[in-house]
C-alpha positions in Angstrom: 31.0 -2.3 -33.6 33.2 -3.5 -30.7 32.9 -7.0 -29.2 34.2 -7.6 -25.6 34.7 -11.0 -24.1 35.4 -11.3 -20.4 37.0 -14.4 -18.8 38.7 -15.3 -15.5 35.8 -15.3 -13.1 35.1 -18.1 -10.7 34.8 -19.2 -7.1 37.5 -18.0 -4.7 38.0 -18.1 -0.9 38.1 -14.8 1.1 41.6 -13.4 0.9 42.3 -15.0 -2.5 43.0 -13.4 -5.8 41.6 -13.5 -9.4 42.5 -11.8 -12.6 39.8 -10.9 -15.0 40.5 -10.5 -18.7 38.6 -8.6 -21.4 39.5 -9.3 -25.0 38.5 -6.6 -27.5 37.7 -7.2 -31.2 39.3 -3.8 -32.2 42.6 -2.2 -31.4 42.4 -0.8 -27.9 44.5 2.1 -28.9 41.3 3.6 -30.3 39.4 3.5 -27.0 38.6 6.8 -25.3 38.2 5.0 -22.0 38.2 1.5 -20.5 36.6 0.4 -17.3 35.4 -2.5 -15.2 32.0 -2.4 -13.5 30.2 -4.9 -11.2 26.7 -5.7 -10.3 25.6 -7.8 -7.3 22.1 -9.4 -7.2 19.5 -6.7 -6.5 22.0 -3.9 -6.8 22.8 -1.3 -9.5 25.8 -1.7 -11.7 28.7 0.3 -10.2 32.1 1.4 -11.5 35.0 -0.6 -10.0 38.0 0.8 -11.9 38.3 3.2 -14.8 41.1 4.1 -17.2 40.2 7.3 -19.2 42.6 8.1 -22.0 45.1 10.7 -20.9 43.8 11.0 -17.4 44.5 9.3 -14.1 43.1 5.8 -13.3 40.4 5.9 -10.6 39.0 3.2 -8.4 35.9 2.8 -6.3 36.8 3.4 -2.6 35.8 -0.1 -1.7 38.5 -1.6 -3.9 41.4 0.9 -3.6 44.6 -0.9 -2.7 43.2 -4.3 -3.6 42.2 -4.1 -7.3 44.4 -3.0 -10.3 43.2 -2.2 -13.8 45.7 -2.6 -16.6 45.9 -3.1 -20.4 48.0 -4.9 -23.0 48.3 -3.5 -26.5 50.0 -6.8 -27.5 47.1 -8.9 -26.3 44.5 -6.2 -27.1 43.0 -6.8 -23.7 42.0 -5.1 -20.5 42.6 -6.7 -17.1 41.4 -6.4 -13.6 43.7 -7.9 -10.9 41.8 -8.5 -7.7 43.6 -9.3 -4.5 42.5 -9.7 -0.9 39.0 -10.6 -2.1 36.0 -10.2 0.3 32.6 -11.8 0.2 31.1 -8.4 -0.6 33.1 -8.4 -3.9 30.8 -11.2 -5.1 29.1 -9.9 -8.3 29.0 -10.2 -12.1 31.9 -8.1 -13.5 31.6 -6.3 -16.8 34.1 -4.8 -19.1 33.2 -1.4 -20.5 34.7 0.8 -23.2 34.0 4.1 -24.9 34.8 4.1 -28.6 34.0 6.8 -31.1 31.1 8.2 -29.0 29.6 4.8 -28.2 29.6 2.7 -25.1 30.1 -1.1 -25.3 29.7 -3.8 -22.7 30.9 -7.3 -22.4 28.6 -10.2 -21.4 29.9 -10.3 -17.8 31.8 -12.9 -15.8 30.7 -14.1 -12.3 33.0 -13.7 -9.4 32.0 -15.5 -6.1 33.9 -15.0 -2.9 33.0 -17.6 -0.4 34.5 -20.1 2.0 
């Protein structure tokens, strides 16, 4: 069983920045893949950034050049740095990992981009 706890969401003005964190209850060395998804009201949940083990990081076209996914083995955490935020980035953001054939989700953190 893997528990994921996101933090760092909030209200930010257009053009601003936020960094989301996802703390894992097990060693992230053991994860086959790590990713961030988001879900806006009335929309499906979509991949934002993904970090599969041993393969290139990939980003949704809408966030390329603005968002950066990273990890820390010391902090046992996954991060999503978001720059140049736009109102259309408003959503609940979820941490997602694949571990030993299972998929795990965090509880989500709200990001609202508004002036």
